[in-house]
C-alpha positions in Angstrom: 26.3 -57.9 -21.8 23.0 -56.5 -20.2 22.2 -52.8 -20.0 22.1 -51.3 -16.4 18.7 -51.3 -14.8 16.7 -48.0 -15.5 17.3 -45.2 -12.9 14.0 -44.3 -11.1 15.2 -40.8 -11.1 15.0 -40.6 -14.8 11.3 -40.3 -14.7 11.4 -37.5 -12.3 14.0 -35.6 -14.3 11.9 -35.9 -17.3 8.8 -34.5 -15.5 10.8 -31.6 -14.1 12.1 -30.7 -17.8 8.8 -30.7 -18.9 7.6 -28.4 -16.1 10.4 -26.2 -16.6 9.8 -25.8 -20.4 6.0 -25.1 -19.6 7.1 -22.4 -16.9 9.3 -21.0 -19.7 6.6 -20.6 -22.2 4.3 -19.1 -19.5 7.0 -16.5 -18.5 7.3 -15.5 -22.1 3.6 -15.4 -22.6 3.2 -13.0 -19.6 6.4 -11.0 -20.5 4.4 -10.1 -24.0 1.1 -9.4 -22.2 3.1 -7.1 -19.9 4.7 -5.4 -22.9 1.4 -4.8 -24.6 0.0 -3.4 -21.3 2.7 -1.0 -20.7 2.3 0.3 -24.4 -1.3 0.8 -23.9 -0.8 2.8 -20.6 1.9 4.9 -22.4 -0.6 6.0 -25.2 -3.6 7.0 -22.6 -4.7 10.7 -22.3 -2.2 11.4 -19.7 0.7 9.6 -21.3 1.3 7.1 -18.9 1.5 9.7 -15.9 -1.0 9.9 -13.1 -3.6 12.5 -13.7 -3.1 16.0 -12.1 -5.1 17.1 -8.8 -6.2 20.4 -10.7 -9.7 19.6 -10.6 -9.7 19.1 -6.8 -7.8 22.2 -5.8 -9.3 24.8 -3.9 -10.4 28.2 -5.8 -8.4 31.0 -4.4 -11.3 32.7 -2.7 -12.3 29.4 -1.1 -8.7 28.9 0.8 -8.9 29.2 4.5 -6.7 32.4 5.4 -3.3 31.8 7.3 -4.5 34.0 10.2 -7.8 32.1 10.6 -6.9 28.5 10.9 -9.4 25.9 10.6 -11.2 24.8 13.9 -10.6 21.1 14.7 -14.0 20.4 15.8 -17.1 19.6 13.9 -19.9 22.0 12.4 -21.7 24.5 14.7 -24.5 22.8 16.4 -22.9 19.3 15.8 -23.4 16.9 18.9 -19.9 15.4 19.9 -19.6 11.9 20.3 -17.2 10.5 22.9 -16.4 7.1 24.5 -18.2 6.7 27.8 -16.2 6.6 31.0 -15.9 3.2 32.2 -17.8 2.3 35.6 -14.8 0.6 36.9 -11.0 1.1 36.1 -9.1 -2.3 36.2 -5.7 -0.8 36.1 -3.5 2.4 36.0 -0.4 2.6 34.3 2.1 5.4 34.9 4.1 6.2 31.6 6.9 8.7 32.4 7.7 11.5 29.7 11.0 11.4 28.0 10.8 15.1 27.5 8.5 18.1 28.3 5.6 18.4 25.7 5.8 22.0 25.8 9.4 23.1 25.6 11.0 19.5 24.6 13.3 19.9 27.6 14.7 16.5 29.0 14.1 16.1 32.9 
């Protein structure tokens, strides 16, 4: 009795099994590397936490008082820069408001 002819899918199955084994090995390698990096970060000066913002806080006497809010414009004497007005307006679009911008009332 003769054996059945080899199935052409057998080669594909063997190749896929080799790739799967390689991927599993790579995942294990990356998992170990990830654990090492996490341990290294956990032993840093801040204990794995982000550094505090203390060096960038304003000193109490430099804070802007609440009754004197900061002006939204640039420094005194600074020349402002605006977009130039177009020579020709191609299209005008009317956009109705859903609510009053001052009181929030609906019209």
